[in-house]
PLY file of the C-alpha trace (Angstrom):
ply
format ascii 1.0
element vertex 77
property float x
property float y
property float z
element edge 76
property int vertex1
property int vertex2
end_header
-11.90 28.84 10.48
-8.28 27.89 9.83
-8.11 25.93 13.07
-11.21 23.95 12.12
-9.89 23.22 8.65
-6.53 22.06 10.00
-8.28 19.72 12.45
-10.41 18.24 9.70
-7.38 17.76 7.45
-5.53 16.06 10.30
-8.49 13.73 10.80
-8.20 12.53 7.20
-4.55 11.51 7.43
-5.23 8.37 9.49
-7.91 6.99 7.17
-5.73 7.76 4.13
-2.83 5.79 5.60
-5.23 3.04 6.58
-6.43 2.93 2.98
-2.84 2.36 1.82
-2.60 -0.55 4.23
-5.87 -2.04 3.03
-4.83 -1.78 -0.62
-1.48 -3.37 0.22
-3.18 -6.24 2.05
-5.60 -6.80 -0.82
-2.79 -6.86 -3.39
-0.89 -9.37 -1.25
-4.03 -11.52 -1.09
-4.44 -11.32 -4.88
-0.79 -12.27 -5.43
-1.27 -15.33 -3.24
-4.17 -16.46 -5.40
-2.42 -16.12 -8.75
-2.36 -19.43 -10.53
-1.15 -19.63 -14.09
-1.03 -23.04 -15.75
2.49 -22.45 -16.98
3.89 -21.55 -13.59
1.87 -24.00 -11.47
4.15 -26.87 -12.53
7.18 -25.15 -11.02
6.48 -24.69 -7.30
9.83 -23.10 -6.52
9.46 -20.64 -9.38
5.94 -19.73 -8.27
7.18 -19.19 -4.72
9.99 -16.96 -5.93
7.67 -14.92 -8.14
5.26 -14.41 -5.23
8.12 -13.43 -2.93
9.51 -10.90 -5.44
6.05 -9.39 -5.90
5.57 -9.06 -2.14
8.95 -7.35 -1.76
8.12 -4.99 -4.62
4.81 -4.03 -3.03
6.47 -3.49 0.35
9.14 -1.35 -1.29
6.44 0.80 -2.91
4.31 1.06 0.24
6.80 3.12 2.24
7.19 5.92 -0.35
3.42 6.00 -0.80
2.88 6.53 2.92
5.57 9.21 2.93
3.88 11.07 0.06
0.55 10.96 1.91
2.13 12.31 5.10
3.87 15.09 3.17
0.65 15.93 1.33
-1.26 16.36 4.57
1.59 18.38 6.08
1.51 20.71 3.08
-2.27 21.06 3.30
-2.06 21.95 6.99
0.53 24.63 6.38
0 1
1 2
2 3
3 4
4 5
5 6
6 7
7 8
8 9
9 10
10 11
11 12
12 13
13 14
14 15
15 16
16 17
17 18
18 19
19 20
20 21
21 22
22 23
23 24
24 25
25 26
26 27
27 28
28 29
29 30
30 31
31 32
32 33
33 34
34 35
35 36
36 37
37 38
38 39
39 40
40 41
41 42
42 43
43 44
44 45
45 46
46 47
47 48
48 49
49 50
50 51
51 52
52 53
53 54
54 55
55 56
56 57
57 58
58 59
59 60
60 61
61 62
62 63
63 64
64 65
65 66
66 67
67 68
68 69
69 70
70 71
71 72
72 73
73 74
74 75
75 76
């Protein structure tokens, strides 16, 4: 029984990490579509805001993937 459960848990890790990637991609897409009237006039500012947001999301993605890997490692043990 334990062997079966561990296999099933291991099978879920890939889709969970894939889900993180899909959420990241969707957030990047949403950031690219943001258009506020106030910021649209300043193209450089808009570009910088988008770039900062992308870096922030990338910075948060790595710890999220690490937590998911650790969670599945704990569940398997």
